[in-house]
N, C-alpha and C positions, 0 to 999 in steps of 0.2 A: 781642148787644151790650153795651158796655163804656159805662157813665157816671160823671159825677163829681157827682152831684145831691148825697150825702153831703158831699164836698168844699165846694160852694157853699152847702149848708145852715150848713156851720160857720161859713165866711167871712161869712155872711149872719146870723148868731147865730141860727138859725131850729131849732126841733125837728122831728120828723116830723110833727107834729098842726100843727104853725105851716102848715108847707108845703101839706098836706092842704087846708086850710082856704081857703088862698087860692086853690089852682086847685081847688077842689071836688070833691076826692076823699078816699077813706077814708084814716087813718094806716097801714093794713095794706098800702092798693097804693104809698104811697110804700115801706115797707118791701120789698116783693117788688120794685120797680124796683130798690132801693139793692143788693139780693141778687141780682140778676139771673135771678129767678125769674119778672119779667114784662116785656115790651116793649112801652113805651106806644106809643098810636095818634099819628099824625102830629099832631094836634089839641092832645092832652096834650103831647107833647115841645115843640112851639111854645109852648104856654103856661108852661112851665117855664123855656125860653130866653129868655122874655121878662120873667118876673119876675125872673129872675139877671140880665137886662142883656146877655146874649151870644148869640151866633150859635149855633143849634141844634147845629152841627157841633163847638163847644166843649163842649159837655154830652154829646152821645152820639157815640160811634163804634165803625162796624162793626168787627168781629173776621175775620179770614178765613174761618172758619168759617160766617160770618154771609152 
């Protein structure tokens, strides 16, 4: 699953730690999602989408192998 979390953070001038604090996860979790090493739960994906004011489909995208 691809995501645009890093891009959205840059647009909103947030560090990984800032985003982690706002959605109550660790900075390491944000790093793992950005590195495509961790696929977030539905609830976490929705929290991220809501925080950035976008539909979840604009932040997370399934790849053919998913």
